[in-house]
Residue frames as qw, qx, qy, qz and C-alpha x, y, z in Angstrom:
[[0.360, 0.669, -0.627, -0.172, -6.56, 31.41, -1.40],
 [0.979, -0.034, -0.163, -0.121, -6.01, 27.65, -1.87],
 [0.700, -0.558, 0.399, 0.198, -3.16, 25.58, -0.45],
 [0.182, 0.661, -0.632, -0.360, 0.01, 25.14, -2.54],
 [0.897, 0.209, -0.332, -0.205, 0.33, 21.97, -4.59],
 [0.918, -0.349, 0.100, 0.163, 2.29, 19.01, -3.24],
 [0.742, 0.324, 0.026, 0.586, 5.22, 19.86, -5.52],
 [0.064, 0.783, -0.067, 0.615, 5.18, 23.54, -4.50],
 [0.684, -0.701, 0.089, -0.181, 5.11, 22.60, -0.80],
 [0.921, -0.113, 0.055, 0.370, 8.19, 20.42, -1.29],
 [0.502, 0.536, -0.011, 0.678, 10.12, 23.27, -2.93],
 [0.251, -0.811, 0.067, -0.525, 9.12, 25.71, -0.18],
 [0.842, -0.536, 0.064, -0.005, 10.10, 23.23, 2.56],
 [0.843, 0.119, 0.012, 0.524, 13.51, 22.62, 0.99],
 [0.250, 0.680, -0.043, 0.687, 14.13, 26.36, 0.75],
 [0.504, -0.772, 0.059, -0.383, 13.14, 26.88, 4.38],
 [0.890, -0.414, 0.155, 0.115, 15.48, 24.10, 5.55],
 [0.018, -0.833, 0.487, 0.260, 18.37, 25.18, 3.34],
 [0.524, -0.170, 0.804, 0.226, 18.63, 21.99, 1.27],
 [0.179, 0.165, -0.660, -0.710, 18.12, 20.93, -2.31],
 [0.741, 0.145, 0.236, -0.612, 14.62, 19.95, -3.34],
 [0.417, -0.129, 0.883, 0.173, 14.62, 16.26, -4.28],
 [0.453, 0.225, -0.491, -0.710, 13.11, 14.87, -7.46],
 [0.795, -0.010, 0.446, -0.410, 10.30, 12.29, -7.23],
 [0.803, 0.443, -0.329, -0.224, 10.97, 8.96, -8.91],
 [0.976, -0.159, -0.019, 0.147, 13.18, 5.86, -8.78],
 [0.397, -0.728, 0.450, 0.332, 16.87, 5.88, -7.96],
 [0.669, 0.632, -0.314, -0.232, 18.65, 5.54, -11.34],
 [0.061, 0.552, -0.826, 0.101, 21.24, 3.29, -9.67],
 [0.743, -0.083, 0.514, -0.421, 18.67, 0.52, -9.10],
 [0.301, -0.058, 0.883, 0.355, 19.40, -1.18, -12.43],
 [0.101, -0.285, -0.713, -0.633, 16.62, -1.99, -14.85],
 [0.320, -0.046, 0.317, -0.892, 13.56, 0.01, -13.76],
 [0.095, 0.374, 0.921, -0.044, 10.22, -1.58, -13.00],
 [0.244, -0.089, -0.202, -0.944, 7.06, -0.05, -14.43],
 [0.280, 0.328, 0.799, -0.419, 3.57, -0.41, -12.99],
 [0.233, -0.034, -0.543, -0.806, 0.80, -0.61, -15.59],
 [0.304, 0.288, 0.760, -0.497, -2.92, -0.71, -14.85],
 [0.380, 0.165, -0.376, -0.829, -6.00, -1.12, -16.95],
 [0.781, 0.141, 0.400, -0.458, -8.93, -3.27, -18.05],
 [0.386, -0.149, 0.838, 0.356, -8.22, -6.43, -20.01],
 [0.581, 0.465, -0.132, -0.655, -9.54, -6.17, -23.57],
 [0.921, 0.268, -0.259, -0.115, -7.90, -9.38, -24.78],
 [0.374, -0.661, 0.646, -0.069, -5.34, -11.84, -23.45],
 [0.909, 0.263, -0.318, -0.057, -3.42, -14.86, -24.71],
 [0.879, -0.346, -0.054, 0.324, -0.47, -16.83, -23.29],
 [0.645, 0.047, 0.099, 0.756, 1.93, -14.34, -24.89],
 [0.087, 0.306, 0.162, 0.934, 0.11, -10.98, -25.18],
 [0.087, -0.634, -0.665, 0.386, -2.19, -8.81, -23.09],
 [0.080, 0.437, 0.301, 0.844, -4.16, -5.85, -24.44],
 [0.215, -0.564, -0.617, 0.505, -5.56, -3.37, -21.92],
 [0.045, 0.790, 0.241, 0.561, -7.36, -0.05, -21.83],
 [0.384, 0.006, -0.471, 0.794, -5.61, 2.25, -19.36],
 [0.083, -0.663, -0.568, 0.480, -7.50, 4.57, -16.97],
 [0.018, 0.518, -0.148, -0.842, -6.73, 7.41, -19.40],
 [0.707, 0.536, 0.241, -0.393, -8.52, 5.52, -22.19],
 [0.299, 0.656, -0.625, -0.299, -5.43, 4.49, -24.18],
 [0.993, 0.051, -0.015, -0.109, -4.93, 0.98, -25.53],
 [0.103, -0.720, 0.686, 0.021, -1.69, -0.77, -24.62],
 [0.958, 0.152, -0.233, -0.076, -0.29, -4.06, -25.91],
 [0.253, -0.719, 0.631, -0.147, 2.28, -5.77, -23.71],
 [0.655, 0.247, -0.713, -0.039, 4.21, -9.01, -24.09],
 [0.803, -0.511, 0.163, -0.262, 3.69, -11.59, -21.32],
 [0.058, 0.624, -0.778, 0.048, 7.03, -13.08, -20.27],
 [0.695, 0.030, -0.702, -0.153, 7.28, -16.90, -20.34],
 [0.392, -0.065, -0.754, 0.523, 7.95, -16.85, -16.57],
 [0.272, -0.320, 0.063, -0.905, 5.08, -14.45, -15.76],
 [0.161, -0.306, -0.897, 0.274, 2.65, -15.28, -12.95],
 [0.297, -0.414, -0.239, -0.826, -0.84, -14.01, -12.13],
 [0.066, -0.209, -0.818, 0.532, -3.15, -13.80, -9.11],
 [0.399, -0.285, -0.296, -0.819, -6.94, -13.51, -9.12],
 [0.763, -0.415, 0.124, -0.480, -7.95, -14.68, -5.68],
 [0.871, -0.246, 0.397, 0.151, -5.48, -17.54, -6.18],
 [0.183, -0.500, 0.628, 0.568, -2.50, -18.22, -8.42],
 [0.745, 0.517, 0.388, -0.161, -3.66, -18.66, -12.02],
 [0.581, 0.115, 0.450, 0.669, -2.12, -18.76, -15.47],
 [0.018, 0.378, -0.048, -0.924, -2.06, -15.28, -17.04],
 [0.197, -0.042, -0.676, -0.709, -4.03, -16.48, -20.07],
 [0.252, -0.450, -0.857, -0.004, -6.86, -17.65, -17.76],
 [0.020, -0.341, -0.356, 0.870, -7.60, -14.15, -16.47],
 [0.317, 0.659, 0.682, 0.009, -11.09, -13.06, -17.59],
 [0.209, 0.385, 0.297, 0.849, -11.56, -10.31, -20.14],
 [0.314, -0.765, -0.290, -0.482, -12.94, -7.22, -18.39],
 [0.716, -0.518, -0.284, 0.372, -10.81, -7.67, -15.27],
 [0.014, 0.961, -0.202, 0.187, -9.03, -4.65, -13.85],
 [0.916, -0.050, -0.143, 0.370, -5.36, -5.49, -13.53],
 [0.175, -0.916, 0.351, 0.081, -2.18, -4.10, -12.03],
 [0.938, 0.259, -0.046, 0.227, 0.98, -5.34, -13.72],
 [0.417, -0.751, 0.367, 0.358, 4.72, -5.19, -13.09],
 [0.791, 0.596, 0.088, 0.104, 6.66, -4.79, -16.33],
 [0.592, -0.471, 0.347, 0.555, 10.32, -4.82, -17.42],
 [0.475, 0.115, 0.551, 0.677, 12.24, -3.76, -20.53],
 [0.049, -0.038, -0.148, -0.987, 10.99, -0.19, -20.76],
 [0.451, 0.174, 0.481, -0.731, 7.64, -1.34, -19.43],
 [0.603, 0.294, -0.420, -0.611, 6.76, -3.55, -22.38],
 [0.570, 0.071, -0.818, -0.032, 7.27, -7.07, -20.92],
 [0.644, -0.510, 0.103, -0.561, 4.93, -8.16, -18.11],
 [0.375, 0.248, -0.861, 0.238, 6.25, -10.47, -15.38],
 [0.066, -0.259, -0.829, 0.492, 3.53, -10.25, -12.73],
 [0.300, -0.361, -0.403, -0.785, -0.23, -9.59, -12.95],
 [0.052, 0.243, 0.772, -0.585, -2.72, -8.95, -10.14],
 [0.197, -0.352, -0.607, -0.685, -6.39, -8.97, -11.22],
 [0.495, -0.632, -0.380, -0.461, -9.14, -7.26, -9.23],
 [0.603, -0.144, -0.575, 0.534, -6.88, -7.09, -6.16],
 [0.259, -0.795, -0.063, -0.545, -7.97, -5.01, -3.20],
 [0.385, 0.059, -0.681, 0.620, -6.69, -4.36, 0.31],
 [0.489, -0.674, -0.396, -0.388, -9.17, -4.11, 3.17],
 [0.456, 0.046, -0.520, 0.721, -7.76, -2.25, 6.19],
 [0.307, -0.587, -0.071, -0.746, -9.61, -0.77, 9.12],
 [0.168, -0.162, 0.745, -0.624, -11.06, -1.12, 12.60],
 [0.215, -0.313, -0.904, -0.194, -13.78, -3.74, 13.07],
 [0.354, -0.185, 0.139, -0.906, -17.16, -2.18, 13.82],
 [0.770, -0.007, 0.383, -0.510, -19.41, -5.23, 13.55],
 [0.092, 0.232, -0.929, -0.272, -19.44, -8.84, 12.37],
 [0.731, 0.122, 0.320, -0.591, -22.49, -10.81, 11.28],
 [0.755, 0.346, -0.471, -0.297, -23.19, -14.19, 9.70],
 [0.854, -0.360, 0.362, -0.099, -22.30, -17.77, 10.56],
 [0.845, 0.102, 0.357, 0.385, -20.48, -19.33, 7.61],
 [0.421, 0.503, 0.177, 0.734, -20.00, -16.40, 5.25],
 [0.345, -0.602, -0.380, 0.612, -19.20, -13.38, 7.40],
 [0.208, 0.816, 0.228, 0.489, -20.09, -9.75, 6.75],
 [0.557, -0.402, -0.249, 0.683, -17.71, -7.29, 8.39],
 [0.120, 0.945, 0.171, 0.253, -18.20, -3.55, 8.68],
 [0.680, -0.127, -0.126, 0.711, -14.98, -1.59, 9.05],
 [0.040, -0.978, -0.034, 0.201, -14.07, 1.96, 9.98],
 [0.803, 0.306, 0.096, 0.502, -11.29, 2.69, 7.47],
 [0.440, -0.229, -0.104, 0.862, -10.29, 5.98, 9.09],
 [0.123, 0.710, 0.308, -0.621, -11.48, 9.59, 8.86],
 [0.136, 0.523, -0.438, -0.718, -10.30, 9.97, 5.25],
 [0.183, 0.119, -0.886, -0.409, -11.74, 6.70, 3.89],
 [0.652, -0.147, -0.042, -0.743, -15.03, 6.21, 5.69],
 [0.688, -0.136, 0.649, -0.296, -16.75, 2.91, 6.37],
 [0.443, 0.347, -0.710, -0.422, -16.55, -0.23, 4.26],
 [0.828, -0.090, 0.413, -0.369, -18.57, -3.44, 4.33],
 [0.311, 0.481, -0.783, -0.243, -16.77, -6.58, 3.15],
 [0.946, -0.076, -0.035, -0.312, -17.50, -10.30, 2.87],
 [0.150, -0.516, 0.843, -0.015, -15.36, -13.18, 4.10],
 [0.780, 0.098, -0.480, -0.388, -16.24, -16.39, 2.23],
 [0.887, -0.408, 0.130, -0.171, -16.50, -19.51, 4.37],
 [0.917, 0.211, -0.123, 0.315, -13.37, -21.01, 2.76],
 [0.391, 0.566, -0.273, 0.672, -11.30, -18.02, 3.97],
 [0.508, -0.767, -0.010, -0.391, -12.66, -17.61, 7.52],
 [0.901, -0.373, -0.044, 0.217, -10.28, -20.09, 9.18],
 [0.679, 0.251, -0.019, 0.690, -7.16, -18.63, 7.58],
 [0.019, 0.689, 0.003, 0.724, -8.15, -15.07, 8.47],
 [0.632, -0.707, -0.039, -0.315, -9.20, -15.81, 12.04],
 [0.884, -0.167, -0.141, 0.413, -5.95, -17.65, 12.80],
 [0.476, 0.229, -0.048, 0.848, -4.08, -14.41, 12.03],
 [0.225, -0.458, 0.006, -0.860, -6.84, -12.23, 13.57],
 [0.348, -0.215, -0.869, 0.279, -7.48, -13.86, 17.00],
 [0.058, 0.420, 0.468, -0.776, -9.30, -10.76, 18.34],
 [0.005, -0.288, -0.675, -0.679, -12.03, -10.96, 15.73],
 [0.175, -0.711, -0.641, 0.230, -14.28, -8.46, 17.47],
 [0.123, 0.917, 0.195, 0.325, -15.26, -4.77, 17.36],
 [0.346, -0.921, 0.170, 0.057, -12.53, -2.31, 18.28],
 [0.665, -0.381, 0.508, 0.393, -9.63, -4.35, 16.91],
 [0.200, 0.643, -0.445, -0.590, -7.67, -3.79, 13.70],
 [0.816, 0.277, 0.507, -0.003, -8.23, -5.83, 10.54],
 [0.152, 0.705, -0.479, -0.500, -6.08, -6.07, 7.42],
 [0.735, 0.129, 0.663, 0.056, -6.65, -8.46, 4.52],
 [0.075, 0.342, -0.607, -0.714, -5.96, -8.93, 0.81],
 [0.542, 0.366, 0.728, -0.208, -8.80, -9.92, -1.48],
 [0.182, 0.167, 0.635, 0.732, -10.58, -9.27, -4.73],
 [0.400, 0.265, 0.138, -0.866, -13.44, -7.14, -5.96],
 [0.017, 0.159, 0.941, 0.297, -16.33, -9.30, -7.13],
 [0.128, -0.641, -0.689, -0.313, -19.78, -8.11, -8.24],
 [0.105, -0.769, -0.040, -0.629, -19.17, -4.73, -6.63],
 [0.723, -0.678, 0.037, -0.128, -18.21, -6.23, -3.25],
 [0.151, 0.689, -0.679, 0.204, -14.87, -6.71, -1.54],
 [0.957, -0.185, -0.212, -0.070, -14.04, -10.31, -0.69],
 [0.228, -0.762, 0.586, -0.153, -11.35, -10.77, 1.99],
 [0.937, 0.182, -0.288, -0.079, -9.30, -13.90, 1.22],
 [0.767, 0.117, -0.384, 0.500, -5.82, -13.65, 2.78],
 [0.456, -0.834, -0.142, 0.277, -4.57, -12.03, 6.00],
 [0.453, 0.798, -0.151, 0.367, -2.23, -9.18, 5.13],
 [0.090, 0.566, -0.584, 0.574, -0.68, -9.17, 8.59],
 [0.446, -0.322, -0.780, 0.298, -0.90, -10.74, 12.01],
 [0.255, -0.822, -0.317, -0.400, -3.43, -8.67, 13.91],
 [0.115, 0.450, -0.504, 0.728, -1.95, -6.38, 16.59],
 [0.389, -0.295, -0.838, 0.244, -2.91, -7.63, 20.05],
 [0.055, -0.331, -0.418, 0.844, -4.15, -4.25, 21.32],
 [0.306, 0.768, 0.544, -0.144, -7.38, -2.35, 20.49],
 [0.495, 0.601, 0.251, 0.575, -7.09, 0.20, 17.67],
 [0.129, -0.920, -0.026, -0.370, -7.20, 3.09, 20.15],
 [0.693, -0.683, 0.216, 0.082, -4.33, 1.75, 22.29],
 [0.736, 0.581, -0.226, 0.263, -1.27, 2.13, 20.04],
 [0.774, -0.420, -0.112, 0.461, 1.99, 1.52, 21.98],
 [0.053, -0.956, 0.179, 0.227, 4.39, 4.42, 22.47],
 [0.712, 0.586, -0.339, 0.184, 7.62, 4.40, 20.43],
 [0.819, -0.239, -0.252, 0.457, 10.79, 3.17, 22.16],
 [0.268, -0.913, -0.018, 0.307, 12.56, 6.01, 24.05],
 [0.569, -0.318, 0.433, 0.623, 15.74, 5.48, 22.00],
 [0.453, 0.534, 0.543, 0.463, 14.05, 6.62, 18.81],
 [0.147, -0.647, -0.194, 0.723, 12.95, 10.15, 19.65],
 [0.515, 0.776, 0.363, -0.020, 12.26, 10.71, 15.95],
 [0.033, -0.907, 0.277, 0.316, 15.73, 12.11, 15.15],
 [0.671, -0.157, 0.609, 0.393, 17.43, 9.39, 13.08],
 [0.164, 0.472, -0.450, -0.740, 18.46, 10.16, 9.52],
 [0.517, 0.061, -0.713, -0.469, 16.96, 6.83, 8.41],
 [0.571, -0.156, 0.562, -0.578, 14.20, 4.85, 10.11],
 [0.202, 0.081, -0.938, -0.270, 13.47, 1.16, 9.52],
 [0.499, 0.153, 0.582, -0.623, 10.03, -0.45, 9.58],
 [0.430, 0.339, 0.828, 0.123, 7.21, -1.78, 7.45],
 [0.250, 0.290, -0.256, -0.888, 5.91, -0.29, 4.20],
 [0.423, 0.361, 0.824, -0.107, 2.48, -1.42, 2.97],
 [0.014, -0.096, -0.508, -0.856, 0.09, -0.38, 0.19],
 [0.325, 0.471, 0.608, -0.551, -3.50, 0.80, -0.16],
 [0.262, 0.350, 0.690, 0.577, -5.84, 0.99, -3.16],
 [0.016, -0.834, -0.491, 0.252, -7.49, 4.21, -1.94],
 [0.224, -0.468, 0.241, 0.820, -5.16, 6.53, -3.90],
 [0.539, 0.645, -0.031, -0.541, -6.16, 8.16, -7.18],
 [0.916, 0.330, 0.210, 0.092, -5.73, 6.11, -10.35],
 [0.743, 0.460, -0.066, 0.481, -2.09, 5.88, -11.48],
 [0.209, -0.926, 0.186, -0.252, -1.00, 8.10, -8.56],
 [0.738, 0.140, -0.453, 0.481, 2.53, 7.72, -7.23],
 [0.175, -0.651, 0.260, -0.691, 2.75, 8.77, -3.62],
 [0.420, -0.072, -0.815, 0.391, 2.61, 7.84, 0.04],
 [0.518, -0.739, -0.189, -0.388, 0.34, 8.22, 3.04],
 [0.428, 0.301, -0.582, 0.622, 2.41, 9.08, 6.11],
 [0.490, -0.579, -0.641, 0.118, 1.31, 8.71, 9.76],
 [0.429, -0.543, -0.280, 0.665, 3.13, 11.60, 11.48],
 [0.206, 0.542, 0.317, 0.750, 1.66, 14.60, 9.70],
 [0.003, -0.035, -0.351, 0.936, 0.98, 17.91, 11.38],
 [0.136, 0.540, 0.809, -0.190, -2.67, 17.91, 12.41],
 [0.157, 0.717, 0.122, -0.668, -3.07, 21.53, 11.33],
 [0.061, 0.389, -0.654, -0.646, -1.79, 20.53, 7.87],
 [0.115, -0.112, -0.939, -0.304, -4.25, 17.67, 7.41],
 [0.532, -0.238, -0.003, -0.813, -7.24, 18.77, 9.46],
 [0.793, -0.109, -0.582, -0.140, -7.14, 15.30, 11.00],
 [0.519, -0.681, 0.333, -0.395, -7.36, 14.78, 14.75],
 [0.973, -0.156, 0.170, 0.010, -6.07, 11.21, 14.33],
 [0.658, 0.625, -0.278, 0.314, -2.79, 12.22, 12.65],
 [0.006, 0.727, -0.519, 0.449, 0.51, 12.15, 14.52],
 [0.790, -0.364, 0.408, -0.279, 0.36, 8.63, 15.94],
 [0.784, 0.414, -0.463, 0.002, 2.99, 5.92, 15.39],
 [0.823, -0.534, 0.180, 0.078, 4.99, 3.42, 17.43],
 [0.842, 0.306, 0.059, 0.440, 7.91, 3.75, 14.99],
 [0.446, -0.629, -0.004, 0.637, 9.26, 7.06, 16.32],
 [0.482, 0.523, 0.407, 0.574, 8.72, 8.93, 13.03],
 [0.172, -0.230, -0.102, 0.952, 9.42, 12.66, 12.73],
 [0.337, 0.720, 0.447, -0.409, 6.60, 15.09, 11.99],
 [0.281, 0.009, 0.543, 0.791, 6.31, 16.05, 8.32],
 [0.401, 0.488, 0.178, -0.755, 3.92, 18.05, 6.14],
 [0.733, 0.510, 0.450, 0.002, 2.01, 17.07, 3.02],
 [0.465, 0.871, -0.156, 0.026, 4.40, 17.57, 0.10],
 [0.393, -0.680, 0.613, 0.087, 7.46, 16.23, 1.88],
 [0.728, 0.446, -0.492, -0.174, 9.58, 13.81, -0.13],
 [0.797, -0.422, 0.420, -0.102, 10.38, 10.40, 1.38],
 [0.328, 0.525, -0.771, -0.151, 13.39, 8.32, 0.36],
 [0.882, -0.134, 0.291, -0.345, 11.91, 4.81, 0.48],
 [0.239, 0.486, -0.829, -0.139, 14.26, 1.83, 0.15],
 [0.945, -0.081, -0.071, -0.310, 12.85, -1.67, -0.22],
 [0.299, -0.628, 0.717, -0.041, 15.38, -3.77, 1.67],
 [0.798, 0.084, 0.592, -0.068, 14.03, -6.95, 0.05],
 [0.726, 0.610, 0.261, 0.181, 14.50, -5.85, -3.59],
 [0.522, -0.364, 0.125, 0.761, 17.26, -3.27, -2.89],
 [0.214, 0.557, 0.432, 0.676, 15.32, -0.67, -4.85],
 [0.184, -0.519, -0.399, 0.733, 14.73, 2.89, -3.73],
 [0.150, 0.606, 0.471, 0.624, 12.70, 5.88, -4.86],
 [0.003, 0.083, 0.294, -0.952, 11.78, 9.39, -3.79],
 [0.147, -0.527, -0.798, -0.252, 8.04, 9.30, -3.07],
 [0.121, -0.355, 0.097, -0.922, 5.97, 12.42, -2.22],
 [0.028, 0.319, 0.808, -0.495, 3.67, 12.44, 0.80],
 [0.195, -0.222, -0.462, -0.836, 0.22, 13.03, -0.70],
 [0.632, -0.473, -0.415, -0.452, -2.15, 11.79, 2.02],
 [0.411, -0.553, 0.510, -0.515, -2.60, 11.32, 5.75],
 [0.608, 0.111, -0.786, -0.034, -1.66, 7.83, 6.98],
 [0.401, -0.441, 0.463, -0.656, -3.37, 8.00, 10.37],
 [0.946, -0.092, 0.025, -0.310, -4.83, 4.50, 10.01],
 [0.795, 0.351, -0.424, 0.255, -1.45, 2.99, 9.06],
 [0.067, 0.575, -0.529, 0.620, 0.02, 4.61, 12.18],
 [0.726, -0.375, 0.270, -0.510, -2.21, 2.44, 14.38],
 [0.982, 0.095, -0.160, 0.002, -0.50, -0.76, 13.19],
 [0.217, -0.762, 0.606, -0.071, 2.51, -1.56, 15.35],
 [0.969, 0.060, 0.236, -0.045, 3.23, -4.78, 13.48],
 [0.344, -0.546, 0.627, 0.435, 6.21, -6.29, 11.67],
 [0.766, 0.524, -0.223, -0.299, 6.91, -7.35, 8.09],
 [0.665, -0.378, 0.629, 0.138, 8.70, -10.69, 7.63],
 [0.741, 0.635, -0.033, -0.214, 9.03, -10.54, 3.85],
 [0.718, 0.511, -0.404, 0.246, 12.82, -10.94, 3.65],
 [0.353, 0.108, -0.661, 0.653, 13.76, -10.57, 7.34],
 [0.295, -0.705, -0.625, 0.158, 11.94, -9.30, 10.41],
 [0.155, 0.629, 0.042, 0.760, 11.40, -5.55, 10.37],
 [0.062, -0.058, -0.558, 0.826, 11.22, -3.34, 13.45],
 [0.087, 0.611, 0.765, -0.187, 7.67, -2.67, 14.63],
 [0.109, 0.689, 0.188, -0.692, 5.58, 0.03, 12.98],
 [0.553, 0.593, 0.483, 0.329, 4.27, 1.02, 9.57],
 [0.328, -0.467, 0.064, 0.819, 6.41, 3.90, 8.38],
 [0.268, 0.337, -0.298, -0.852, 4.54, 4.56, 5.12],
 [0.596, 0.381, 0.693, -0.136, 1.62, 3.30, 3.08],
 [0.102, -0.304, 0.527, 0.787, 2.21, 3.54, -0.68],
 [0.683, 0.423, -0.028, -0.595, -0.05, 3.79, -3.68],
 [0.922, 0.109, 0.368, 0.040, -0.11, 0.56, -5.72],
 [0.639, 0.738, -0.105, 0.191, 1.98, 2.19, -8.48],
 [0.027, -0.808, 0.522, -0.271, 4.75, 3.29, -6.11],
 [0.739, -0.364, 0.535, -0.188, 4.64, -0.02, -4.23],
 [0.921, 0.295, 0.247, 0.063, 4.92, -2.18, -7.36],
 [0.530, 0.784, -0.203, 0.250, 7.68, -0.05, -8.89],
 [0.222, -0.726, 0.591, -0.273, 9.73, -0.55, -5.72],
 [0.353, 0.253, -0.900, -0.027, 9.47, -4.32, -6.22],
 [0.414, -0.069, 0.660, -0.623, 6.58, -4.98, -3.84],
 [0.198, -0.179, -0.912, -0.311, 4.13, -7.85, -4.30],
 [0.451, -0.334, -0.055, -0.826, 0.50, -6.83, -3.72],
 [0.823, -0.281, -0.444, -0.218, -0.45, -10.26, -2.32],
 [0.638, -0.061, -0.530, 0.556, 2.42, -10.36, 0.18],
 [0.281, -0.856, -0.413, -0.134, 1.27, -6.96, 1.32],
 [0.344, -0.921, 0.147, 0.108, 4.43, -5.43, 2.78],
 [0.788, 0.346, -0.267, 0.432, 8.18, -5.10, 2.50],
 [0.613, -0.584, -0.132, 0.515, 10.92, -4.25, 4.97],
 [0.379, 0.784, 0.143, 0.470, 12.06, -0.69, 4.34],
 [0.438, -0.360, -0.198, 0.800, 14.21, 2.21, 5.38],
 [0.129, 0.893, 0.391, 0.183, 12.90, 5.74, 5.23],
 [0.427, -0.262, -0.049, 0.864, 14.81, 8.98, 4.84],
 [0.209, 0.825, 0.268, -0.451, 13.93, 12.52, 3.79],
 [0.628, 0.397, 0.405, 0.534, 14.31, 13.52, 0.14]]
């Protein structure tokens, strides 16, 4: 017999704990909701973008006069090439676009090898659920990345934002300051935490390894028996153990938006990063969740900035 669905697990967990089962989605008290929209550009002008969504539907959206775009660098929305895969943040019932990211990818893992002199080729171990990935660092980006990644050698963590180009991942911007310790030497959480707070503060990031249009989170402190992952259950943030299907109350302290987000994947790689986010203040150390692009954008996150300061509770 197969495992229960994520939604069914959440209902069963709520019943076992004697509490109401939460409902996934944004807090209605946030004000005007944000909508994430993804697809391939079919046509674009200064005022209108036409895309084909992953489901094959055609959507026409108005581009706001103040809208901005990123495709390896800041560009005008109308200059984005037809055929690009885009993620967009939209207002007004999801019909007016204010931010576009084209071909954006996040490259997170443990360095296995580095080769090359000017243009570097880096092989990464992206964790037991994501396998290995080989990426390129163009010469123009090497200085910026190595300043934020001083231990640019095998065994240390790597995290960068870039674009997909000709089937390859190009790393262009550091997503974080590299932790000073090897990937296998994650610091213990402070004794004061003990994993019992009702709300825990830390860093929330994003990953593009979720299914298309999925809304959900990868969480570090999952029961190993639940995930079949020997690397689960590691974090310096003092997180409580949860199971797949749990509902997280995620609040973006920078945008003051919150949502109930289901745990749909193991975040064992995110748990190895004991870093801080300085997006609107300085967060406590530790990545407390890694969101799908849809959930991240709808909470007000910027894919290029790569993180936001957050509080986490149980839904």
